[in-house]
N, CA, C and O atoms as a Tinker XYZ file with bonds, in Angstrom:
   452  protein
     1  N    -14.319000   25.929000  -22.280000    73     2
     2  CA   -13.452000   26.777000  -22.428000    64     1     3
     3  C    -13.013000   26.779000  -23.694000    63     2     4     5
     4  O    -12.471000   25.777000  -24.161000    81     3
     5  N    -13.189000   27.893000  -24.405000    73     3     6
     6  CA   -12.541000   27.890000  -25.864000    64     5     7
     7  C    -11.127000   28.448000  -26.358000    63     6     8     9
     8  O    -10.499000   29.329000  -25.769000    81     7
     9  N    -10.768000   27.877000  -27.393000    73     7    10
    10  CA    -9.584000   28.363000  -27.783000    64     9    11
    11  C     -9.644000   28.913000  -28.892000    63    10    12    13
    12  O    -10.118000   28.335000  -29.870000    81    11
    13  N     -8.941000   30.722000  -28.945000    73    11    14
    14  CA    -9.027000   30.969000  -29.943000    64    13    15
    15  C     -7.957000   30.169000  -31.002000    63    14    16    17
    16  O     -6.844000   29.834000  -30.595000    81    15
    17  N     -8.303000   29.953000  -32.099000    73    15    18
    18  CA    -7.308000   29.686000  -33.079000    64    17    19
    19  C     -6.362000   30.883000  -33.421000    63    18    20    21
    20  O     -6.904000   31.857000  -32.899000    81    19
    21  N     -5.221000   31.288000  -34.038000    73    19    22
    22  CA    -4.298000   32.289000  -34.397000    64    21    23
    23  C     -4.695000   32.717000  -35.633000    63    22    24    25
    24  O     -5.133000   31.827000  -36.362000    81    23
    25  N     -4.661000   34.128000  -36.198000    73    23    26
    26  CA    -5.014000   34.196000  -37.302000    64    25    27
    27  C     -3.989000   33.617000  -38.185000    63    26    28    29
    28  O     -2.850000   33.326000  -37.821000    81    27
    29  N     -4.474000   33.468000  -39.382000    73    27    30
    30  CA    -2.904000   33.565000  -40.254000    64    29    31
    31  C     -2.274000   34.642000  -40.622000    63    30    32    33
    32  O     -1.053000   34.756000  -40.727000    81    31
    33  N     -3.205000   35.580000  -40.857000    73    31    34
    34  CA    -2.857000   37.097000  -40.873000    64    33    35
    35  C     -1.603000   37.623000  -40.687000    63    34    36    37
    36  O     -0.869000   38.190000  -41.495000    81    35
    37  N     -1.352000   37.216000  -38.832000    73    35    38
    38  CA    -0.938000   37.326000  -37.875000    64    37    39
    39  C      0.311000   37.357000  -38.103000    63    38    40    41
    40  O      0.832000   36.248000  -38.225000    81    39
    41  N      1.325000   38.717000  -38.257000    73    39    42
    42  CA     2.838000   38.653000  -38.428000    64    41    43
    43  C      3.459000   37.875000  -37.904000    63    42    44    45
    44  O      4.090000   36.949000  -38.416000    81    43
    45  N      3.299000   38.315000  -36.195000    73    43    46
    46  CA     4.053000   37.703000  -34.877000    64    45    47
    47  C      3.810000   36.405000  -35.087000    63    46    48    49
    48  O      4.891000   35.824000  -35.186000    81    47
    49  N      2.744000   35.541000  -35.224000    73    47    50
    50  CA     2.782000   34.034000  -35.250000    64    49    51
    51  C      3.348000   33.728000  -36.688000    63    50    52    53
    52  O      4.285000   32.929000  -36.713000    81    51
    53  N      2.937000   34.222000  -37.834000    73    51    54
    54  CA     3.578000   33.754000  -38.917000    64    53    55
    55  C      5.302000   34.114000  -38.570000    63    54    56    57
    56  O      6.059000   34.006000  -39.535000    81    55
    57  N      5.681000   34.373000  -37.738000    73    55    58
    58  CA     7.566000   34.472000  -37.435000    64    57    59
    59  C      7.631000   33.634000  -36.973000    63    58    60    61
    60  O      8.206000   32.799000  -37.670000    81    59
    61  N      7.175000   33.091000  -35.547000    73    59    62
    62  CA     7.185000   32.241000  -35.050000    64    61    63
    63  C      7.027000   31.076000  -35.433000    63    62    64    65
    64  O      7.791000   30.226000  -34.974000    81    63
    65  N      5.937000   30.662000  -36.438000    73    63    66
    66  CA     5.997000   29.205000  -37.077000    64    65    67
    67  C      7.286000   28.906000  -38.249000    63    66    68    69
    68  O      7.622000   27.844000  -38.774000    81    67
    69  N      7.776000   30.143000  -38.394000    73    67    70
    70  CA     8.872000   30.229000  -39.397000    64    69    71
    71  C     10.248000   29.495000  -38.549000    63    70    72    73
    72  O     11.006000   28.561000  -38.811000    81    71
    73  N     10.124000   30.343000  -37.549000    73    71    74
    74  CA    11.506000   29.901000  -36.294000    64    73    75
    75  C     11.763000   28.302000  -35.949000    63    74    76    77
    76  O     12.753000   27.654000  -35.607000    81    75
    77  N     10.198000   27.953000  -36.245000    73    75    78
    78  CA     9.881000   26.537000  -35.399000    64    77    79
    79  C     10.002000   25.557000  -36.979000    63    78    80    81
    80  O      9.101000   24.724000  -36.888000    81    79
    81  N     10.369000   25.458000  -37.644000    73    79    82
    82  CA    10.610000   25.255000  -39.157000    64    81    83
    83  C     12.221000   24.916000  -39.668000    63    82    84    85
    84  O     12.843000   24.058000  -40.293000    81    83
    85  N     12.466000   26.371000  -38.860000    73    83    86
    86  CA    14.254000   25.906000  -39.241000    64    85    87
    87  C     15.005000   25.710000  -37.749000    63    86    88    89
    88  O     14.600000   26.223000  -36.705000    81    87
    89  N     15.994000   24.994000  -37.863000    73    87    90
    90  CA    17.034000   24.509000  -36.799000    64    89    91
    91  C     17.976000   25.367000  -36.863000    63    90    92    93
    92  O     18.561000   25.598000  -37.921000    81    91
    93  N     18.289000   26.028000  -35.611000    73    91    94
    94  CA    19.793000   26.726000  -35.647000    64    93    95
    95  C     20.989000   25.681000  -35.879000    63    94    96    97
    96  O     21.048000   24.482000  -35.607000    81    95
    97  N     22.098000   26.705000  -36.588000    73    95    98
    98  CA    23.018000   25.918000  -37.171000    64    97    99
    99  C     23.741000   25.534000  -35.737000    63    98   100   101
   100  O     23.658000   26.118000  -34.657000    81    99
   101  N     24.491000   24.330000  -36.108000    73    99   102
   102  CA    25.756000   24.235000  -34.816000    64   101   103
   103  C     27.284000   24.711000  -35.055000    63   102   104   105
   104  O     28.004000   24.516000  -36.035000    81   103
   105  N     27.564000   25.436000  -33.783000    73   103   106
   106  CA    29.065000   25.913000  -34.308000    64   105   107
   107  C     30.088000   24.649000  -34.529000    63   106   108   109
   108  O     30.146000   23.624000  -33.850000    81   107
   109  N     30.924000   25.031000  -35.739000    73   107   110
   110  CA    31.733000   24.296000  -35.839000    64   109   111
   111  C     32.610000   23.611000  -34.628000    63   110   112   113
   112  O     33.219000   24.194000  -33.731000    81   111
   113  N     32.461000   21.808000  -34.939000    73   111   114
   114  CA    32.938000   20.842000  -34.263000    64   113   115
   115  C     32.310000   20.596000  -33.179000    63   114   116   117
   116  O     32.683000   19.596000  -32.566000    81   115
   117  N     31.003000   21.535000  -32.513000    73   115   118
   118  CA    30.451000   21.297000  -31.558000    64   117   119
   119  C     30.171000   20.028000  -31.355000    63   118   120   121
   120  O     30.711000   19.596000  -30.336000    81   119
   121  N     29.460000   19.174000  -32.002000    73   119   122
   122  CA    28.969000   17.904000  -32.232000    64   121   123
   123  C     30.153000   16.882000  -32.329000    63   122   124   125
   124  O     30.117000   15.853000  -31.655000    81   123
   125  N     30.868000   17.072000  -32.900000    73   123   126
   126  CA    32.376000   15.932000  -32.382000    64   125   127
   127  C     32.883000   16.394000  -30.993000    63   126   128   129
   128  O     33.631000   15.502000  -30.591000    81   127
   129  N     32.846000   16.875000  -30.554000    73   127   130
   130  CA    33.492000   17.929000  -29.296000    64   129   131
   131  C     32.522000   16.910000  -28.067000    63   130   132   133
   132  O     33.145000   16.233000  -27.249000    81   131
   133  N     31.308000   16.915000  -28.074000    73   131   134
   134  CA    30.322000   16.503000  -27.411000    64   133   135
   135  C     30.260000   14.896000  -27.559000    63   134   136   137
   136  O     29.986000   14.110000  -26.652000    81   135
   137  N     30.589000   14.562000  -28.969000    73   135   138
   138  CA    30.761000   12.776000  -29.065000    64   137   139
   139  C     31.997000   12.460000  -28.514000    63   138   140   141
   140  O     31.830000   11.611000  -27.638000    81   139
   141  N     33.353000   12.820000  -28.665000    73   139   142
   142  CA    34.403000   12.715000  -27.983000    64   141   143
   143  C     34.424000   12.818000  -26.874000    63   142   144   145
   144  O     35.040000   12.021000  -26.167000    81   143
   145  N     33.448000   14.301000  -26.190000    73   143   146
   146  CA    33.685000   14.226000  -24.363000    64   145   147
   147  C     32.484000   12.601000  -24.250000    63   146   148   149
   148  O     33.052000   11.607000  -23.798000    81   147
   149  N     31.405000   12.473000  -24.530000    73   147   150
   150  CA    30.384000   11.039000  -24.158000    64   149   151
   151  C     31.831000   10.288000  -24.402000    63   150   152   153
   152  O     32.552000    9.885000  -23.490000    81   151
   153  N     32.014000   10.219000  -25.306000    73   151   154
   154  CA    33.294000    8.202000  -25.589000    64   153   155
   155  C     34.311000    8.384000  -24.469000    63   154   156   157
   156  O     34.832000    7.336000  -24.089000    81   155
   157  N     34.754000    9.679000  -23.773000    73   155   158
   158  CA    35.629000    9.526000  -22.874000    64   157   159
   159  C     34.987000    9.387000  -21.774000    63   158   160   161
   160  O     35.744000    9.340000  -20.805000    81   159
   161  N     33.763000    9.292000  -21.501000    73   159   162
   162  CA    33.045000    9.265000  -20.114000    64   161   163
   163  C     32.989000    7.922000  -19.653000    63   162   164   165
   164  O     33.282000    7.520000  -18.527000    81   163
   165  N     32.501000    7.125000  -20.833000    73   163   166
   166  CA    32.397000    5.696000  -21.023000    64   165   167
   167  C     33.188000    4.949000  -20.147000    63   166   168   169
   168  O     34.308000    5.379000  -19.870000    81   167
   169  N     32.815000    3.974000  -19.700000    73   167   170
   170  CA    33.802000    3.262000  -18.810000    64   169   171
   171  C     33.791000    1.940000  -19.952000    63   170   172   173
   172  O     32.999000    1.511000  -20.791000    81   171
   173  N     35.145000    1.584000  -19.455000    73   171   174
   174  CA    35.982000    0.269000  -20.849000    64   173   175
   175  C     36.155000   -1.040000  -20.041000    63   174   176   177
   176  O     36.759000   -1.325000  -19.007000    81   175
   177  N     35.171000   -1.913000  -21.169000    73   175   178
   178  CA    35.386000   -3.027000  -20.057000    64   177   179
   179  C     36.992000   -3.856000  -20.387000    63   178   180   181
   180  O     37.753000   -3.232000  -21.127000    81   179
   181  N     37.276000   -4.663000  -20.066000    73   179   182
   182  CA    38.626000   -5.152000  -20.544000    64   181   183
   183  C     37.927000   -6.905000  -21.067000    63   182   184   185
   184  O     36.893000   -7.535000  -21.289000    81   183
   185  N     38.354000   -6.928000  -21.054000    73   183   186
   186  CA    38.206000   -8.458000  -22.184000    64   185   187
   187  C     38.986000   -9.510000  -21.229000    63   186   188   189
   188  O     40.151000   -9.517000  -20.831000    81   187
   189  N     37.836000  -10.450000  -21.000000    73   187   190
   190  CA    37.928000  -11.512000  -19.752000    64   189   191
   191  C     38.570000  -12.661000  -20.296000    63   190   192   193
   192  O     37.761000  -13.288000  -20.981000    81   191
   193  N     39.527000  -13.113000  -20.274000    73   191   194
   194  CA    39.889000  -14.687000  -20.534000    64   193   195
   195  C     39.131000  -15.250000  -20.772000    63   194   196   197
   196  O     38.061000  -14.696000  -20.520000    81   195
   197  N     38.985000  -16.842000  -21.465000    73   195   198
   198  CA    38.256000  -17.674000  -22.015000    64   197   199
   199  C     37.973000  -18.238000  -20.804000    63   198   200   201
   200  O     36.750000  -18.287000  -20.671000    81   199
   201  N     38.592000  -18.716000  -19.799000    73   199   202
   202  CA    38.705000  -19.813000  -18.867000    64   201   203
   203  C     37.746000  -18.889000  -17.571000    63   202   204   205
   204  O     37.309000  -19.500000  -16.596000    81   203
   205  N     37.562000  -17.663000  -17.714000    73   203   206
   206  CA    36.858000  -17.054000  -16.982000    64   205   207
   207  C     35.235000  -17.022000  -17.621000    63   206   208   209
   208  O     34.177000  -17.055000  -16.993000    81   207
   209  N     35.400000  -16.966000  -18.686000    73   207   210
   210  CA    33.713000  -17.196000  -19.243000    64   209   211
   211  C     33.155000  -18.391000  -19.554000    63   210   212   213
   212  O     31.968000  -18.599000  -19.809000    81   211
   213  N     34.248000  -19.343000  -19.519000    73   211   214
   214  CA    33.579000  -20.846000  -19.330000    64   213   215
   215  C     33.337000  -20.598000  -17.884000    63   214   216   217
   216  O     32.144000  -20.417000  -18.130000    81   215
   217  N     33.388000  -20.449000  -16.771000    73   215   218
   218  CA    33.717000  -20.636000  -15.589000    64   217   219
   219  C     32.152000  -20.078000  -15.101000    63   218   220   221
   220  O     31.221000  -20.665000  -14.550000    81   219
   221  N     32.323000  -18.683000  -15.568000    73   219   222
   222  CA    31.052000  -17.909000  -15.421000    64   221   223
   223  C     29.891000  -18.238000  -16.108000    63   222   224   225
   224  O     28.852000  -17.803000  -15.612000    81   223
   225  N     29.780000  -19.078000  -17.403000    73   223   226
   226  CA    28.706000  -19.237000  -17.973000    64   225   227
   227  C     28.141000  -20.693000  -17.343000    63   226   228   229
   228  O     26.967000  -20.980000  -17.579000    81   227
   229  N     28.979000  -21.631000  -16.532000    73   227   230
   230  CA    28.838000  -22.520000  -16.036000    64   229   231
   231  C     28.421000  -22.695000  -14.553000    63   230   232   233
   232  O     28.189000  -23.744000  -13.952000    81   231
   233  N     28.377000  -21.293000  -14.064000    73   231   234
   234  CA    28.036000  -21.359000  -12.434000    64   233   235
   235  C     29.138000  -20.431000  -11.423000    63   234   236   237
   236  O     28.980000  -20.000000  -10.281000    81   235
   237  N     30.287000  -20.335000  -12.355000    73   235   238
   238  CA    31.157000  -19.755000  -11.489000    64   237   239
   239  C     31.527000  -20.715000  -10.515000    63   238   240   241
   240  O     31.039000  -21.842000  -10.423000    81   239
   241  N     32.681000  -20.080000   -9.566000    73   239   242
   242  CA    33.600000  -21.346000   -8.924000    64   241   243
   243  C     32.588000  -22.388000   -7.545000    63   242   244   245
   244  O     32.842000  -23.536000   -7.180000    81   243
   245  N     31.603000  -21.591000   -7.116000    73   243   246
   246  CA    30.994000  -22.917000   -6.904000    64   245   247
   247  C     30.140000  -23.925000   -7.538000    63   246   248   249
   248  O     29.321000  -24.606000   -6.921000    81   247
   249  N     30.345000  -23.986000   -8.680000    73   247   250
   250  CA    29.470000  -25.347000   -9.674000    64   249   251
   251  C     30.789000  -25.803000   -9.900000    63   250   252   253
   252  O     30.938000  -27.005000   -9.681000    81   251
   253  N     31.860000  -25.134000  -10.305000    73   251   254
   254  CA    32.886000  -25.877000  -10.980000    64   253   255
   255  C     33.582000  -26.609000   -9.727000    63   254   256   257
   256  O     34.248000  -27.614000   -9.975000    81   255
   257  N     33.495000  -26.267000   -8.692000    73   255   258
   258  CA    33.768000  -27.207000   -7.237000    64   257   259
   259  C     33.501000  -28.477000   -7.329000    63   258   260   261
   260  O     34.220000  -29.473000   -7.399000    81   259
   261  N     31.502000  -28.189000   -7.316000    73   259   262
   262  CA    30.872000  -29.386000   -7.439000    64   261   263
   263  C     31.133000  -29.878000   -8.707000    63   262   264   265
   264  O     30.680000  -31.003000   -8.917000    81   263
   265  N     31.858000  -29.240000   -9.787000    73   263   266
   266  CA    31.699000  -30.534000  -10.894000    64   265   267
   267  C     33.267000  -30.780000  -11.426000    63   266   268   269
   268  O     33.545000  -31.110000  -12.579000    81   267
   269  N     34.207000  -30.559000  -10.384000    73   267   270
   270  CA    35.353000  -31.104000   -9.988000    64   269   271
   271  C     35.625000  -32.617000   -8.982000    63   270   272   273
   272  O     36.496000  -33.486000   -8.972000    81   271
   273  N     34.392000  -32.359000   -8.209000    73   271   274
   274  CA    34.440000  -33.437000   -7.215000    64   273   275
   275  C     33.806000  -34.301000   -7.770000    63   274   276   277
   276  O     34.230000  -35.436000   -7.554000    81   275
   277  N     32.621000  -34.191000   -8.650000    73   275   278
   278  CA    31.990000  -35.022000   -9.638000    64   277   279
   279  C     32.991000  -36.311000  -10.352000    63   278   280   281
   280  O     33.018000  -37.535000  -10.221000    81   279
   281  N     33.695000  -35.408000  -11.084000    73   279   282
   282  CA    34.559000  -35.826000  -12.297000    64   281   283
   283  C     35.065000  -36.784000  -11.033000    63   282   284   285
   284  O     34.770000  -37.974000  -11.144000    81   283
   285  N     35.745000  -36.412000   -9.931000    73   283   286
   286  CA    36.915000  -37.135000   -9.040000    64   285   287
   287  C     36.007000  -38.720000   -8.355000    63   286   288   289
   288  O     36.444000  -39.866000   -8.262000    81   287
   289  N     35.228000  -38.400000   -8.138000    73   287   290
   290  CA    34.100000  -38.926000   -7.364000    64   289   291
   291  C     34.320000  -40.151000   -9.037000    63   290   292   293
   292  O     35.051000  -41.142000   -9.029000    81   291
   293  N     33.562000  -39.735000  -10.150000    73   291   294
   294  CA    33.191000  -40.512000  -11.843000    64   293   295
   295  C     34.761000  -41.668000  -11.262000    63   294   296   297
   296  O     34.686000  -42.778000  -10.735000    81   295
   297  N     35.986000  -40.903000  -11.601000    73   295   298
   298  CA    36.920000  -41.539000  -11.894000    64   297   299
   299  C     37.359000  -42.412000  -10.774000    63   298   300   301
   300  O     38.029000  -43.387000  -11.115000    81   299
   301  N     37.142000  -42.275000   -9.635000    73   299   302
   302  CA    37.069000  -42.849000   -8.419000    64   301   303
   303  C     36.429000  -44.178000   -8.690000    63   302   304   305
   304  O     37.141000  -45.154000   -8.927000    81   303
   305  N     35.068000  -44.271000   -8.665000    73   303   306
   306  CA    34.192000  -45.263000   -9.038000    64   305   307
   307  C     34.570000  -45.897000  -10.167000    63   306   308   309
   308  O     34.859000  -47.081000   -9.997000    81   307
   309  N     34.684000  -45.351000  -11.607000    73   307   310
   310  CA    35.812000  -46.421000  -12.467000    64   309   311
   311  C     36.329000  -47.707000  -12.267000    63   310   312   313
   312  O     35.988000  -48.855000  -12.553000    81   311
   313  N     38.009000  -46.721000  -11.221000    73   311   314
   314  CA    38.582000  -47.811000  -11.497000    64   313   315
   315  C     39.009000  -48.156000   -9.793000    63   314   316   317
   316  O     40.179000  -48.246000   -9.423000    81   315
   317  N     38.077000  -48.284000   -9.078000    73   315   318
   318  CA    38.300000  -48.908000   -7.924000    64   317   319
   319  C     37.067000  -49.754000   -7.427000    63   318   320   321
   320  O     37.262000  -50.602000   -6.557000    81   319
   321  N     35.805000  -49.558000   -7.943000    73   319   322
   322  CA    34.599000  -50.689000   -7.963000    64   321   323
   323  C     34.845000  -51.931000   -8.519000    63   322   324   325
   324  O     34.443000  -51.864000   -9.681000    81   323
   325  N     35.428000  -53.353000   -8.230000    73   323   326
   326  CA    35.591000  -53.976000   -8.827000    64   325   327
   327  C     34.656000  -54.472000   -9.265000    63   326   328   329
   328  O     33.635000  -53.785000   -9.223000    81   327
   329  N     34.569000  -55.692000   -9.805000    73   327   330
   330  CA    33.488000  -57.024000   -9.728000    64   329   331
   331  C     32.977000  -57.166000   -8.818000    63   330   332   333
   332  O     31.856000  -56.707000   -8.596000    81   331
   333  N     33.735000  -57.937000   -7.913000    73   331   334
   334  CA    33.979000  -58.362000   -6.916000    64   333   335
   335  C     32.738000  -57.585000   -6.067000    63   334   336   337
   336  O     31.618000  -57.993000   -5.758000    81   335
   337  N     33.464000  -56.196000   -5.802000    73   335   338
   338  CA    32.547000  -55.228000   -5.013000    64   337   339
   339  C     30.788000  -54.778000   -5.799000    63   338   340   341
   340  O     29.737000  -54.432000   -5.261000    81   339
   341  N     31.111000  -54.968000   -7.048000    73   339   342
   342  CA    29.831000  -54.981000   -7.535000    64   341   343
   343  C     28.621000  -55.770000   -7.377000    63   342   344   345
   344  O     27.427000  -55.477000   -7.310000    81   343
   345  N     29.396000  -57.050000   -7.332000    73   343   346
   346  CA    28.790000  -58.037000   -7.170000    64   345   347
   347  C     27.959000  -58.115000   -5.625000    63   346   348   349
   348  O     26.773000  -58.446000   -5.637000    81   347
   349  N     28.815000  -57.716000   -3.982000    73   347   350
   350  CA    28.614000  -57.945000   -3.311000    64   349   351
   351  C     27.145000  -56.292000   -2.895000    63   350   352   353
   352  O     26.336000  -56.155000   -1.978000    81   351
   353  N     27.480000  -55.420000   -4.101000    73   351   354
   354  CA    26.766000  -54.133000   -3.817000    64   353   355
   355  C     25.179000  -54.762000   -4.884000    63   354   356   357
   356  O     24.465000  -53.777000   -5.071000    81   355
   357  N     24.784000  -55.568000   -5.300000    73   355   358
   358  CA    23.895000  -56.070000   -5.878000    64   357   359
   359  C     22.532000  -55.787000   -5.240000    63   358   360   361
   360  O     22.218000  -55.725000   -4.052000    81   359
   361  N     21.829000  -55.636000   -6.326000    73   359   362
   362  CA    20.608000  -55.587000   -5.349000    64   361   363
   363  C     20.359000  -57.262000   -5.084000    63   362   364   365
   364  O     19.683000  -57.285000   -4.056000    81   363
   365  N     20.566000  -58.533000   -5.483000    73   363   366
   366  CA    19.973000  -59.633000   -5.550000    64   365   367
   367  C     20.482000  -59.967000   -3.767000    63   366   368   369
   368  O     19.946000  -60.729000   -2.962000    81   367
   369  N     21.443000  -59.258000   -3.625000    73   367   370
   370  CA    22.269000  -60.097000   -1.952000    64   369   371
   371  C     21.408000  -58.873000   -1.134000    63   370   372   373
   372  O     22.073000  -57.901000   -1.492000    81   371
   373  N     20.309000  -58.308000   -0.232000    73   371   374
   374  CA    19.601000  -57.896000    0.402000    64   373   375
   375  C     20.626000  -57.470000    1.421000    63   374   376   377
   376  O     20.940000  -56.283000    1.340000    81   375
   377  N     21.209000  -58.170000    2.353000    73   375   378
   378  CA    22.121000  -57.951000    3.489000    64   377   379
   379  C     22.934000  -56.691000    3.123000    63   378   380   381
   380  O     22.968000  -55.685000    3.832000    81   379
   381  N     23.631000  -56.848000    1.868000    73   379   382
   382  CA    24.638000  -55.859000    1.727000    64   381   383
   383  C     23.855000  -54.340000    1.372000    63   382   384   385
   384  O     24.431000  -53.267000    1.190000    81   383
   385  N     22.617000  -54.556000    1.341000    73   383   386
   386  CA    22.279000  -53.243000    1.185000    64   385   387
   387  C     21.454000  -52.708000    2.297000    63   386   388   389
   388  O     20.555000  -51.875000    2.181000    81   387
   389  N     21.921000  -53.365000    3.551000    73   387   390
   390  CA    20.918000  -53.084000    4.717000    64   389   391
   391  C     21.438000  -51.658000    5.321000    63   390   392   393
   392  O     22.625000  -51.617000    5.644000    81   391
   393  N     20.704000  -50.578000    5.484000    73   391   394
   394  CA    21.590000  -49.245000    5.910000    64   393   395
   395  C     21.656000  -49.388000    7.331000    63   394   396   397
   396  O     22.722000  -49.013000    7.819000    81   395
   397  N     21.017000  -49.719000    7.918000    73   395   398
   398  CA    21.155000  -50.069000    9.564000    64   397   399
   399  C     22.171000  -50.566000    9.924000    63   398   400   401
   400  O     22.572000  -50.094000   10.988000    81   399
   401  N     22.976000  -51.570000    9.367000    73   399   402
   402  CA    24.171000  -52.306000    9.532000    64   401   403
   403  C     25.274000  -52.164000   10.265000    63   402   404   405
   404  O     26.006000  -53.019000   10.763000    81   403
   405  N     25.321000  -51.048000   10.285000    73   403   406
   406  CA    26.567000  -50.333000   11.112000    64   405   407
   407  C     26.357000  -49.457000   12.319000    63   406   408   409
   408  O     27.047000  -49.215000   13.309000    81   407
   409  N     25.020000  -49.013000   11.850000    73   407   410
   410  CA    24.880000  -47.962000   12.987000    64   409   411
   411  C     24.670000  -47.644000   14.443000    63   410   412   413
   412  O     24.388000  -46.598000   15.028000    81   411
   413  N     24.957000  -49.196000   14.946000    73   411   414
   414  CA    24.654000  -49.473000   16.254000    64   413   415
   415  C     23.429000  -49.398000   16.954000    63   414   416   417
   416  O     22.457000  -50.136000   16.793000    81   415
   417  N     23.604000  -47.951000   18.165000    73   415   418
   418  CA    22.618000  -47.583000   18.586000    64   417   419
   419  C     21.589000  -46.662000   17.859000    63   418   420   421
   420  O     20.748000  -46.156000   18.602000    81   419
   421  N     21.531000  -46.423000   16.806000    73   419   422
   422  CA    20.833000  -45.699000   15.620000    64   421   423
   423  C     20.399000  -46.551000   14.960000    63   422   424   425
   424  O     20.152000  -46.324000   13.775000    81   423
   425  N     20.205000  -47.619000   15.444000    73   423   426
   426  CA    18.987000  -48.907000   14.041000    64   425   427
   427  C     18.008000  -48.267000   14.602000    63   426   428   429
   428  O     17.254000  -47.660000   13.842000    81   427
   429  N     17.762000  -48.224000   15.960000    73   427   430
   430  CA    16.351000  -48.131000   16.470000    64   429   431
   431  C     15.608000  -47.060000   16.135000    63   430   432   433
   432  O     14.465000  -47.033000   16.592000    81   431
   433  N     16.100000  -45.831000   15.192000    73   431   434
   434  CA    15.743000  -44.997000   14.801000    64   433   435
   435  C     14.988000  -44.846000   13.191000    63   434   436   437
   436  O     14.280000  -43.909000   12.821000    81   435
   437  N     15.386000  -46.088000   12.378000    73   435   438
   438  CA    15.028000  -46.471000   11.353000    64   437   439
   439  C     13.744000  -46.945000   11.640000    63   438   440   441
   440  O     12.931000  -46.268000   11.012000    81   439
   441  N     13.132000  -47.925000   12.402000    73   439   442
   442  CA    12.313000  -48.604000   12.828000    64   441   443
   443  C     10.847000  -48.051000   12.617000    63   442   444   445
   444  O     10.593000  -47.228000   13.496000    81   443
   445  N      9.879000  -48.225000   11.800000    73   443   446
   446  CA     8.932000  -47.875000   11.429000    64   445   447
   447  C      7.436000  -47.979000   12.697000    63   446   448   449
   448  O      7.129000  -49.062000   13.196000    81   447
   449  N      6.934000  -47.111000   12.918000    73   447   450
   450  CA     5.970000  -47.257000   14.021000    64   449   451
   451  C      6.508000  -46.738000   15.423000    63   450   452
   452  O      5.794000  -46.807000   16.423000    81   451
């Protein structure tokens, strides 16, 4: 296929080329009205409180519940575990670490083999 190149002396082609080079002027205030209409259609987000941003960053309410529970256990462990209890649970005393001692009939499930 061959394409014919427009002749440079064609008056119609010269008029089209001139029309492509110039942009038509906008009516007064049209661009401002278009921008104002677009701004009116955009949703406005509300400013979030600081605590909600922190909770969202940490993972939401489920993560905060886990964090609160962990803090409660830490406070309990720090205050309730006395030195006597820590000695009783130390790895030196193997009887204190027997996991099947209080299971009754379920201790057979822990037997290997």
